[in-house]
N, C-alpha and C positions, 0 to 999 in steps of 0.2 A: 196740602198733605204730599209729602212725597212717593215717590212710588213705591219702596222698600214698604213704608207704612201701610198705604192703599192696599196693596197686595196680601201685605200681611193680614188686613182685615175680612179679607175674604176667605182665608184657612185655606185649607188643600184638596176640598171637596171640587167635583167637577162645576167646570164655569159654567154659569146662567144667566139669560138677561140681566134678568135683577140685580144680579149680582156687580153683574160687569156696570152698567146704567149708575147703580149708586156709588161705586167705585174707583173702574176705570173711566169710564167716559170722563168726569171732569178733567182728567188729565189730557182731553184732546179738543180744551173746550171751544181753545180758538179753533179750530179746523171743524170740530161741530158747526160752530158758527154758520161755515158757509150752506147757503139755499141749493137744492137737490139731492140729490140718492147716487153716491157716487160705488161704484162697485168696478172698480178698473184700481182695486190693491193691487192685485196680479202685474199693475204695467208700475207706478209709484207710492207707495204707501204713504198713508199718510202723518204727519208728525206731529208729535207729543209740545203738549204747551214748555215742559221744560228744555227740550231741543232749543230753544230762542235763548234760554238762561244760559246752557254750556256752550251754545254760540259767544254768549256776550263775557262767559270765565276766560275759554280764549285770548280774544281782544282785551281785556283787563289786563291779563297775565303779558302779552306783549308790551302792553301801556306803562305797564308798573318796571317789569327789569328787563326790558329788551334783550339783551345782550345774553343775559341770565335766563329766558324765559324756554332756552333752551331744555335746564332741567328737567320743572314739570311739564312741558310737552313730551318727551322721550319718555316719561313716566306714562304717559296716555296712551303712547305710542304702545307699550309695552300693555298696557290693560285692555286698548284694541285689539292686540293682537289673541289675549288670552279670554278673551269673551269670543273671539270667532273660533279660537280652539275647541270651546266648551260645546258650542252652537255646533260643530258638525265630527263631533269626537276623536280630534286629535289629541295623540298623547301628548306632544310638547309644544308649548305656544310658539319656539322658533319656526316649529314646523310652517309656519301660516306667514305669509308674505303680504304687506300690506300693497295695493297696487291701485289702483286711478279707476282699474275697469277691468273686466274679465279679459276683455281681447289683451291688455296687455299680458295678462297673464298667460293667456295662448301663447303669444310672440315668445315669452321669455322663452317657456320650451321648448319651441322649434328653435329661436335663436343657439340653445346648448346642445343641442343634437347637433352630434358628427355627421359631417357628408352630404348627401343628398337624401335626408331619414324620407323613409317609405309611412306611409299614413293612410289608416284609413278610417272612416270618419262614416255620418251618415247623412242622408237629402235630409233631414228632418228637423239639422239645428239651427240657433238662431243668429239671424243676418249676419252678427258679427265673427262669428264662430263661423259662417260659411263663407263671405267677402275674404277675412284672412286667410284661411286657405286657400280656397282658389286662386288666389295673389300669388302666395308663394310658389302654389305649382306653374302658372303661367310666367313666373319668371325665371322658372328653373331649381328654388331653394329645397321643393320637396317633391315628390312622386307620391299623388294623391288618387287615391277610389272610393269613391262616395257610394253607398249600398242603400235600397230605400228596402227600410224594415215596414212600413206599414203590409201587414198583412190584411187578407178577404175580411171583412167585416170593421177594419180600421184597427185592428190589436197590435200589437208590436210583436212580432217575430225576431228576434236575434240569430236564426240558425244561418242565412245569406249572409249575415256581419261576418260569424264565425267562421266560415268557411274563408272566408277570405283572409283573416290572420293565422298568416305563416311564416313558416323559415323566412329572414329578411323584413318584415316588417317591424317599424321601428314602435310606431305609438298609433292608439287607435283613441278615437274623440267624440264621446256620446255624453248625450244628456242623462241626469238624473229625472226632469221630468221635461219633457216635450214642450215647448213653448206654446207650440200653434192650438195643438190639441189637448194641453194639459195629463197625458198619458202619462206614467209611472213607467219604468225603464226596470222590469221587475230580472233579478236574476245576473246583475252590476259582480255582486264575488264568483259567479261562473266566470263569466267575460274576462274579469280579472286572472283565472289562474288558465284562460284558454291565453290571453297575453303573455303572460308568466312561464306559458308553457313552453315556448316559441321564441322567448327572450325581446317580448315586446313591451311596452308602459304601457298604461290606461291613462286617459285622462277625464274627469268627470266634469262636467258642468250642472253642476248645482244650484245654480242662480234661481230657479222657480221651485225649488226645494228648502234651503239655508230659512229657519223660522217659520216655515206653516207644515212640514212635513220632516218625521225624525230623520235625522241623515248621521251615516258612525262611518265614516271613514277608514276606521280601521276594519271593518267588518267588512267592510267593501272591498276593502284589498286595493285600491287607488293606487296608482303610483304620483296622480297629481290631483289636484280639484280649485275650479275656478267658482267663482260667485261674487258676488255683493249686498252692499245692504239698501239697493235704488226701492226693493219690490217690499216684501213681506217684514224684512225687518229695522224698514221704516227711517232708514240713514240717508236716504237722499243716495245724489250721482257722485261718483270721486269714490268712494270709501268701497273698494272689493280687493277682493284677495286672491292668491294663490296658495297655494296648499303644497308642501312637498311632501311627500314619506319620508320617515328616517331612514328607512332603509335607503331609498334612493338617495337623501345627503349623502352617506354613509358610501353611495358607490363612486364617487368619484366623478360624478357629475360636475361639469363645470360650465357656470353662468356668464354671459356674455353682457347683457344686459342689468349695468352693476354701473356701480357709482361711487362716490369716496366714503359712501355711510355702511358700504359692502366691506370695508375694510376693518382690519382686527385696530381696534381702538383708533376711531376716524380722527380723534379732537387731538389728536398727539401728530400730527399733519406728519406723521416720516411715510417715506418713500422708495421702501424696499424694492428691489426689481430681482424674481417676481413677487409682487403685490403679495403680503398676506390677508388674508381674510378675514371674516366674524365666525363664530362657529354654527356649525349646521344652517338655519336657514337665512341666519344674519347675510352668509356670505348672497345672497341673491338680495339685499336689499337694493335700490340706486341710489341716484344724487339727492340733494335737499329734499326732503319729504314735503308733503301738502301734510301741514298738521289738524290744519283746520276739520280733515274728515273724519280725525276721530273723536273730535268733540262732536263736529256734526251727527254721528252713527253712535253716541254714546246712550241715551235715554231709550232708543228703539233697542240695541242690543239688550240692555240692560232689563227693560221692560219684557221682552221675549224670554231670558233666562228665568224672572220671574214666574210670572205664568207657568213656564213650562211649558216644549214645544209637545207634546203629548199629548197637554188638557187642550192648547192653541188644534189641534189636530183633531180632536174628538168635538170642541165647538164648531170649528170651520167645516165638519162635515154634516155637522146639524145644520148652520146657516146654509149650504147649499144640499141639500137635501128637502130642506123648505120649499127654498125659491123652484125648483126642479119638479117639485108636488104642485104648484103654484103656476108654474109659465105649463103641465102637464092637464091642469084643469080648464086652458084653453084650447088645447087639444096641440103643445107647441112643444116638441122633442127634445130634450138639451142632452147631452152626454156628460159626467161625473157624478159628485157626489156618493163615492164609492173607493174601496179601496184601489183602486190600479188610477186612480185618475189624482190629480194634487187639488190645488184651491180655486181652482175655478171651474165654471160650467164652459161650455160651449153647445153655442144653435149652427149648424151645418147649413150654409144657404149660400145661394148665387150672390145674393143681395147686403152681405153680411157687410160691407163697407158702408150701404146708404144706409139701412140699420141704425148703425153705431151714429151717424149722422142725425139722423133723425129723431132720435132716442134723448141726444144731448141737446139737439130744439127742445126737447121737453123736459128736461130736468134731470134727466140718466145720462150720469158717467161711465160708457163701455170701452171696448175698442175691437174691431176686425182686423184678423191676421188671416190673409185669403180669402177662403169660403168660410173662417168662421168667426161668428159671435161671440168675444168671453166674455162673461161677467164675475166678479169676483166678490161676494162681499165680504165683509172679515166679523171679527168681535167689537165689532161697532156698527154694525146693520141689524136696526131692531128686526121683529117680524115686521111690524107694520110697512117697514118700507121692502123687505121683498115684498111682500102682496102689491103693493102701488107698482112697484118695478116690473111684477108680472102681468100684473092689467096694462100699461103702458105700452111692455114689446107687444102683446097680442096688440093692442088698437094700432100699432105703428105697421106691423107685421098685414093685417088687414086693412089698412091704407096701400097697399103697394099697388 
């Protein structure tokens, strides 16, 4: 049974473990054959069986068509951009520019800003964003100010960040869901309004949101968004994206990180000076694209759209709430499983790293970031595994 048939057979009701087990689990038969309990879906999502078939399709097109493979390959690129546009609420598919990493998208934006732009960000951004911003600042390419937005009690407080956004600031960079704690940053539309009021632009890192937390980039009013398929979209590494809003595209912003696919009608090989670029976001395309990633990411995107992010989010909160209760029964406090957090729980402890290693030896895959042990069940995680995982966490924690 293919994806469309499997999801159609489920109907439009809320997801349940029974219907998922009967209709969706078979779509993951190979990865579910792996022993152990996988609670690292926030790190690397589990692939569908169809992904292997999709990758085979890519190489078969290459084998059979050779140079003529570019026509179906580029059709798949457009389908890839269209699916991502749907997932983030973009009004146009050409606003989505394929990238091999979210960091590549960030660099594209930084390099397109004129002069030495003033950038404001937070101290809680993912390592890739953090290191890029700091290195650009170190070599004098940007002027950077990072703000600690963690309030007492661990909540996110944007007031200090808002105060730093003043005339002369060019770009503000922030996550929709913080990678270390899973906290959802509320009020991004208000942050965008503050940015636009002083002539700044807002870039949102939505890597920990797309596919598992509703994303509406238009309502958010972000000028840029970066993200990818590595986690909840089950598309593996290399299938990332940069979103550029229609308003930004029409503002005259000129990208520097480009290549021959950014040209107007690239296969005509015309070389006007100055160059003529494609329409809208096509002007942000680069050199020969890694077309394999479009096939690699296809099945995960399709399944997410078929199930619906709202239904996935509701079921995700159910899994997280169950795991949180089972941990609490052993006296272990975890944060998450509510409207203020994304798709993983965190247990704050100085021993987070060693706990993750010991759990892995017990067949429970988690991970740790700084002092936070992160646990992320998904719609492939049965209740029995949640109970077993909580028991294992309690056992390992007690043995320290």
